[in-house]
C-alpha positions as CSV (number, residue, x, y, z in Angstrom):
1,M,-18.1,-2.9,17.5
2,F,-20.0,-4.9,15.3
3,I,-18.6,-8.1,16.5
4,T,-19.3,-9.0,19.8
5,T,-20.9,-12.8,20.0
6,Q,-18.9,-16.3,18.8
7,N,-22.2,-17.1,16.6
8,E,-21.4,-13.6,14.5
9,L,-17.4,-15.0,14.5
10,I,-18.6,-18.5,12.9
11,S,-21.0,-17.2,10.8
12,L,-17.9,-14.8,9.3
13,M,-15.7,-18.1,9.6
14,P,-17.3,-21.6,10.3
15,T,-13.7,-23.0,11.4
16,A,-13.4,-20.4,14.0
17,R,-12.9,-21.6,17.7
18,W,-12.9,-18.4,19.6
19,D,-14.8,-19.2,23.0
20,R,-13.9,-15.7,24.2
21,P,-14.3,-13.1,21.3
22,S,-13.4,-10.5,23.6
23,Q,-9.7,-11.3,23.0
24,L,-10.2,-10.2,19.6
25,F,-11.8,-7.2,20.2
26,G,-8.7,-5.1,20.6
27,Y,-7.6,-6.0,16.7
28,L,-11.2,-5.8,15.5
29,E,-11.5,-2.5,17.1
30,E,-8.2,-1.2,15.1
31,E,-9.5,-2.3,11.8
32,E,-13.0,-0.7,12.5
33,A,-11.3,2.5,12.9
34,V,-9.1,2.5,10.2
35,A,-10.5,0.1,7.5
36,L,-14.5,1.1,8.1
37,V,-15.0,4.5,9.8
38,P,-13.6,6.1,6.5
39,L,-15.7,4.4,4.3
40,L,-19.1,5.0,6.7
41,G,-18.5,8.3,7.7
42,N,-18.9,9.4,11.2
43,S,-22.5,10.1,11.1
44,L,-23.4,6.6,9.7
45,Y,-21.1,5.0,11.7
46,Q,-22.5,6.2,15.0
47,W,-25.8,5.5,14.1
48,L,-25.3,2.2,13.1
49,I,-23.3,1.4,16.4
50,T,-26.6,2.5,18.1
51,E,-28.7,0.5,15.9
52,Y,-26.4,-2.7,16.3
53,D,-27.1,-2.5,20.2
54,R,-31.0,-2.3,19.6
55,L,-31.2,-5.1,17.0
56,R,-29.3,-7.4,19.0
57,G,-31.8,-7.1,21.9
58,D,-34.5,-7.4,19.4
59,Y,-33.1,-10.6,17.4
60,D,-30.6,-11.9,20.1
61,D,-28.1,-12.4,17.3
62,I,-28.1,-10.5,13.7
63,T,-26.6,-13.6,11.8
64,A,-28.3,-15.4,8.9
65,T,-29.5,-18.3,11.3
66,T,-31.1,-16.1,13.8
67,V,-32.7,-13.7,11.6
68,R,-35.1,-15.2,9.3
69,P,-36.9,-12.9,7.2
70,T,-39.9,-14.2,5.0
71,G,-41.8,-12.5,2.1
72,K,-40.1,-9.9,0.3
73,A,-37.7,-9.4,3.3
74,K,-36.4,-13.2,2.2
75,Q,-35.7,-12.1,-1.1
76,D,-33.7,-9.2,-0.1
77,A,-31.9,-11.6,2.3
78,R,-31.0,-13.8,-0.1
79,L,-29.3,-10.8,-2.3
80,A,-27.8,-9.8,0.3
81,Y,-25.3,-12.8,0.2
82,A,-25.6,-13.3,-3.6
83,D,-22.4,-12.6,-5.4
84,V,-21.3,-8.8,-6.2
85,T,-21.5,-9.1,-9.7
86,E,-24.7,-11.2,-9.9
87,R,-26.3,-8.4,-7.6
88,L,-25.0,-5.9,-9.6
89,E,-26.6,-7.2,-12.8
90,Q,-30.0,-7.8,-10.9
91,I,-30.0,-4.3,-10.1
92,R,-29.3,-3.0,-13.8
93,E,-31.9,-5.3,-14.9
94,G,-34.3,-4.0,-12.6
95,N,-35.1,-7.2,-10.6
96,Y,-33.4,-6.2,-7.3
97,R,-36.8,-6.6,-5.5
98,E,-39.2,-8.2,-7.7
99,T,-39.1,-12.0,-6.7
100,Y,-41.3,-12.8,-3.6
101,T,-41.3,-16.0,-1.6
102,T,-43.9,-17.3,1.0
103,A,-43.7,-17.1,4.8
104,E,-42.7,-20.5,6.2
105,D,-44.8,-22.1,9.4
106,G,-44.0,-20.1,12.5
107,E,-42.0,-17.4,10.8
108,T,-42.8,-13.6,10.9
109,D,-41.4,-10.8,8.5
110,V,-39.2,-8.9,9.7
111,P,-39.7,-4.6,9.1
112,A,-37.7,-4.2,5.6
113,E,-35.7,-1.2,7.4
114,D,-34.7,-3.5,10.1
115,L,-33.6,-6.1,7.3
116,Q,-31.5,-2.9,5.3
117,T,-29.8,-2.0,8.5
118,I,-28.9,-5.8,9.4
119,R,-27.6,-6.4,6.0
120,L,-25.4,-3.3,6.2
121,I,-24.3,-4.4,9.4
122,R,-23.5,-7.9,8.2
123,I,-21.0,-6.1,5.5
124,C,-19.5,-4.2,8.1
125,Q,-18.5,-7.5,10.0
126,Q,-17.3,-8.9,7.3
127,I,-15.0,-6.0,6.7
128,E,-13.7,-6.0,9.9
129,F,-13.1,-9.3,10.5
130,Y,-11.3,-10.0,7.3
131,K,-9.2,-7.0,7.3
132,M,-8.2,-8.2,10.6
133,L,-7.5,-11.7,10.0
134,S,-5.5,-10.6,6.8
135,H,-3.0,-8.3,9.2
136,K,-3.1,-10.4,12.3
137,A,-2.9,-13.9,11.2
138,G,0.8,-14.1,12.3
139,L,0.0,-12.4,15.8
140,L,-2.9,-15.0,16.4
141,T,-0.8,-17.7,15.7
142,V,1.9,-17.4,18.6
143,S,1.7,-16.7,22.0
144,F,3.7,-15.0,24.6
145,N,4.3,-16.9,27.9
146,E,6.4,-15.5,30.8
147,G,9.4,-17.1,30.8
148,G,9.1,-19.3,28.2
149,G,9.1,-16.5,25.2
150,M,7.4,-17.0,22.0
151,N,5.4,-20.1,21.6
152,M,2.9,-21.7,18.5
153,I,-0.4,-22.2,19.5
154,S,-1.6,-25.8,18.9
155,A,-4.7,-27.8,19.9
156,D,-6.0,-31.5,20.3
157,G,-7.3,-32.8,16.9
158,Y,-5.8,-30.0,14.9
159,E,-2.2,-29.7,13.1
160,P,-0.5,-26.7,13.0
161,A,-1.0,-24.8,9.6
162,D,2.3,-24.9,7.7
163,E,3.9,-21.7,5.9
164,K,2.3,-22.4,2.5
165,R,-1.3,-22.2,4.1
166,M,-1.0,-19.5,6.3
167,E,0.0,-17.4,3.2
168,R,-3.0,-18.5,1.7
169,V,-5.0,-17.6,4.7
170,V,-4.1,-14.2,4.4
171,K,-4.4,-13.8,1.1
172,D,-7.9,-15.4,1.0
173,A,-8.8,-13.1,3.8
174,W,-7.3,-10.0,2.1
175,M,-9.4,-11.0,-1.1
176,S,-12.8,-11.4,1.2
177,A,-12.1,-8.0,2.6
178,G,-11.5,-6.1,-0.9
179,R,-15.0,-8.0,-1.8
180,A,-17.1,-7.0,1.2
181,V,-15.7,-3.1,0.8
182,D,-16.8,-3.3,-2.8
183,S,-19.9,-4.9,-1.7
184,L,-20.3,-2.3,1.0
185,L,-20.3,0.6,-1.2
186,L,-22.6,-1.1,-4.0
187,F,-25.0,-1.5,-1.2
188,L,-25.1,2.2,0.1
189,E,-24.9,3.4,-3.9
190,A,-27.9,1.3,-4.6
191,D,-30.0,2.6,-1.5
192,A,-29.0,6.5,-2.4
193,K,-30.3,5.6,-5.7
194,G,-33.8,3.7,-4.2
195,D,-35.0,4.3,-0.7
196,Q,-32.0,6.5,1.0
197,L,-32.1,5.2,4.2
198,F,-28.7,5.7,4.9
199,T,-28.0,8.4,2.3
200,E,-28.1,11.4,4.4
201,K,-25.9,9.9,7.0
202,W,-23.3,8.5,4.5
203,S,-23.1,11.8,2.8
204,D,-20.4,13.3,4.7
205,A,-18.0,10.1,4.2
206,D,-15.1,10.3,1.8
207,A,-16.5,7.4,0.0
208,F,-19.8,8.7,-0.9
209,Y,-20.2,7.6,-4.0
210,L,-21.6,10.8,-5.3
211,H,-19.2,13.8,-5.9
212,K,-21.5,16.5,-7.4
213,N,-18.4,18.9,-7.5
214,L,-16.3,16.9,-10.0
215,L,-16.3,15.9,-13.4
216,F,-16.0,12.3,-12.4
217,Q,-18.9,12.1,-10.3
218,T,-18.9,8.3,-9.8
219,A,-16.6,5.3,-10.0
220,R,-18.6,4.5,-13.2
221,V,-18.0,7.9,-14.9
222,L,-14.5,7.5,-14.1
223,N,-14.2,4.2,-15.2
224,E,-15.0,5.0,-19.1
225,Y,-12.1,7.1,-19.1
226,L,-9.7,5.6,-16.7
227,D,-9.3,1.9,-16.2
228,I,-10.0,1.3,-12.5
229,K,-11.5,-2.2,-13.3
230,G,-15.0,-0.7,-12.0
231,E,-13.5,-0.9,-8.3
232,R,-15.3,1.7,-6.5
233,M,-12.5,1.8,-3.7
234,A,-10.0,2.6,-6.5
235,Y,-12.3,5.5,-7.2
236,V,-12.3,6.8,-3.5
237,A,-8.5,6.6,-3.4
238,L,-8.4,8.7,-6.6
239,V,-11.2,11.6,-5.6
240,R,-8.5,13.9,-3.9
241,D,-6.4,13.3,-7.1
242,I,-9.3,14.4,-9.1
243,R,-10.0,17.1,-7.0
244,F,-6.6,18.6,-7.2
245,C,-6.2,18.0,-10.8
246,Q,-9.6,19.5,-11.6
247,N,-8.6,22.6,-9.5
248,T,-5.1,23.3,-10.5
249,Y,-4.9,22.2,-14.2
250,L,-8.6,22.9,-15.9
251,K,-9.9,25.8,-13.6
252,P,-7.2,28.2,-14.6
253,R,-7.3,27.2,-18.3
254,V,-11.2,27.3,-18.4
255,G,-12.3,29.4,-15.7
256,A,-14.2,28.8,-12.7
257,K,-17.7,29.7,-14.1
258,L,-17.5,27.7,-17.3
259,L,-16.1,24.5,-15.2
260,N,-18.7,24.8,-12.8
261,A,-21.2,25.1,-15.4
262,V,-19.9,22.1,-17.3
263,V,-20.1,20.1,-13.8
264,E,-23.5,21.3,-13.3
265,Y,-24.5,20.2,-16.7
266,A,-22.7,16.6,-15.9
267,N,-25.0,16.2,-12.8
268,N,-28.5,17.6,-14.3
269,G,-28.2,17.6,-17.9
270,A,-29.6,20.1,-20.1
271,E,-31.8,22.7,-19.0
272,E,-35.5,23.0,-20.1
273,G,-36.1,24.4,-23.1
274,Q,-32.3,24.7,-24.1
275,E,-31.3,25.2,-27.7
276,P,-30.1,22.1,-29.0
277,S,-27.1,23.6,-30.5
278,V,-26.1,24.5,-26.5
279,T,-26.3,20.7,-25.5
280,V,-24.5,19.6,-28.3
281,A,-21.8,22.1,-27.2
282,F,-22.1,21.1,-23.5
283,D,-21.8,17.6,-24.2
284,E,-18.6,17.6,-26.5
285,L,-16.9,20.1,-24.0
286,L,-17.9,17.8,-21.0
287,S,-16.1,14.8,-23.1
288,L,-13.2,16.6,-23.9
289,L,-12.6,18.3,-20.2
290,R,-13.1,14.7,-18.7
291,T,-10.3,13.1,-21.2
292,A,-8.0,15.7,-20.3
293,L,-8.6,15.3,-16.5
294,A,-8.3,11.8,-16.9
295,F,-4.7,12.1,-18.6
296,Y,-3.8,14.4,-15.8
297,V,-5.1,12.2,-12.6
298,E,-3.1,9.1,-14.5
299,S,0.1,11.3,-14.7
300,R,0.0,11.3,-10.6
301,R,-0.9,7.5,-10.0
302,V,1.4,5.1,-12.2
303,S,3.2,3.1,-10.2
304,L,6.0,1.1,-12.2
305,E,10.0,1.1,-12.0
306,P,11.5,4.3,-11.3
307,V,12.7,4.6,-15.1
308,K,9.3,3.4,-16.6
309,E,7.3,5.5,-14.2
310,K,9.1,8.6,-15.2
311,L,8.4,7.9,-18.6
312,A,5.0,6.9,-18.1
313,R,4.2,10.6,-16.2
314,R,5.7,12.3,-18.9
315,D,3.5,10.7,-21.7
316,S,0.3,11.0,-19.5
317,M,1.1,14.7,-19.0
318,T,1.8,15.3,-22.6
319,D,-1.6,13.8,-23.4
320,A,-3.3,15.7,-20.9
321,Q,-1.7,19.0,-22.2
322,Q,-2.8,17.7,-25.6
323,A,-6.2,17.0,-24.9
324,M,-6.4,20.6,-22.8
325,A,-5.5,22.1,-25.8
326,A,-8.2,20.6,-27.8
327,A,-10.6,21.7,-25.2
328,C,-9.5,25.2,-25.3
329,E,-9.8,25.4,-28.8
330,F,-13.4,24.0,-28.7
331,I,-14.3,26.3,-26.1
332,G,-12.8,29.4,-28.6
333,Q,-14.9,27.9,-31.6
334,N,-18.0,27.6,-29.8
335,I,-18.1,30.4,-27.2
336,D,-21.4,31.8,-28.4
337,A,-23.2,28.2,-28.4
338,L,-21.9,28.0,-24.7
339,G,-23.7,31.6,-23.8
340,E,-23.6,33.2,-20.4
341,A,-21.4,30.3,-19.0
342,A,-18.3,31.5,-21.1
343,V,-18.7,35.2,-20.4
344,G,-16.3,36.6,-18.3
345,T,-13.7,33.3,-18.4
346,P,-10.1,33.6,-19.6
347,I,-10.8,32.2,-23.3
348,Y,-14.0,34.8,-23.6
349,N,-11.5,37.7,-22.4
350,A,-8.6,36.5,-24.6
351,I,-11.0,36.3,-27.4
352,R,-12.9,39.5,-26.7
353,A,-9.5,41.1,-26.4
354,R,-8.3,39.9,-29.4
355,E,-11.1,41.0,-31.2
356,E,-11.3,44.4,-29.9
357,Q,-7.6,44.7,-30.9
358,E,-8.4,43.5,-34.3
359,A,-11.1,46.2,-34.7
360,K,-8.4,49.1,-33.3
361,D,-5.7,47.9,-35.8
362,K,-8.5,47.8,-38.7
363,A,-9.7,51.2,-37.4
364,C,-5.9,52.5,-37.5
365,A,-5.6,50.8,-40.7
366,C,-8.6,52.6,-42.6
367,A,-7.4,56.0,-40.9
368,A,-3.9,55.6,-42.2
369,A,-5.5,54.7,-45.6
370,E,-7.6,57.6,-45.3
371,R,-4.4,59.7,-44.4
372,R,-2.4,58.6,-47.2
373,K,-5.1,59.2,-49.7
374,R,-5.5,63.0,-48.1
375,E,-2.1,63.6,-48.4
376,A,-2.0,62.1,-52.1
377,C,-4.7,64.4,-53.0
378,E,-2.8,67.5,-51.5
379,L,0.3,66.4,-53.3
380,N,-1.3,66.4,-56.7
381,S,-3.1,69.6,-56.1
382,K,0.5,71.4,-55.6
383,K,1.9,69.7,-58.7
384,L,-1.0,71.0,-60.7
385,F,-0.1,74.6,-60.0
386,T,3.8,74.1,-60.3
387,V,3.9,72.1,-63.7
388,F,1.8,74.5,-65.8
389,P,2.9,78.1,-66.6
390,V,0.7,81.0,-65.7
391,T,-0.9,82.3,-68.7
392,H,-3.4,84.9,-67.8
393,R,-2.6,87.9,-65.7
394,V,-5.2,90.1,-63.9
395,P,-5.1,93.6,-65.3
396,E,-3.2,96.3,-62.7
397,M,-5.4,98.9,-61.5
398,K,-5.2,102.1,-62.2
């Protein structure tokens, strides 16, 4: 587990007074397995557990007060506790690691990789602690005593929290856990685009930010077509629906070969030396297919009253079918510009079959016209010899 000391508990909740953190281990272990491991993936989780033990030996504790980085590491530590929105803005502006501070007397710099690992563990601690608190707040306020049944816990100098305050604690803990989850995904995503200290270990997790086999590879891309409020967990929750809709609705219509080519284009852009007309065609097709896929996914995720939900699903499916028809029509009109990627796909085969049939029909029409012309000539020849009388006789031979 990532929380084993009282200092770590107090750093997460300054008002906590747990002299024996082991009393919470059962609850923390449950949340770690349910909420944290799926986000990290088994490889990264097992590695972090090992690193947690090592770092605790090197720094006693890994709280903000026991690990005192300086220089570049200090600036990174400040960013680690900054607001998620502020930190995202710093990343976008390219200022994520540009400001430095000077060391204070008696301080030594923490290795950059250790600091990054500590930052990741600190975010994991926030997730499992606040998730635990939001789920177990009620259980933590009562005790079971032999012969005494269920009792409220109280202590000198403290007043029992009323029901309203308890609800506020649960709500705040839930919100803090949600922000920590988004912070974790943001941190790992930034690392994957930069130092890649954790990317290889994280790549086997369901929450891995980059799904290169999907038209919506990241939460940012999906948010352009489907309103998920920019939340990465919303994207993670929809990955299975996205994959299902892509394979069930798009692949049979477009064809696996062309769909894979469009996904490859979405990941890597145009190939070097590619014709501008081909790039334009793939750009437009990618947008059309993403629009259709977004409506298909929307038809599966609506959560309303039963009657309204049925209507919402029907409307989303209708929009999806119309968008899919527009994409298929575009493919048909630009089949040559899409090049080899379109060869052998259902739409390509349908077009070629139609062209062959049209060629056959045209050949049959020409043959029929020639036959009619020939029959007309023969008929005219017969009329020529039957209408006019014979005026010349061949002399008889004697």
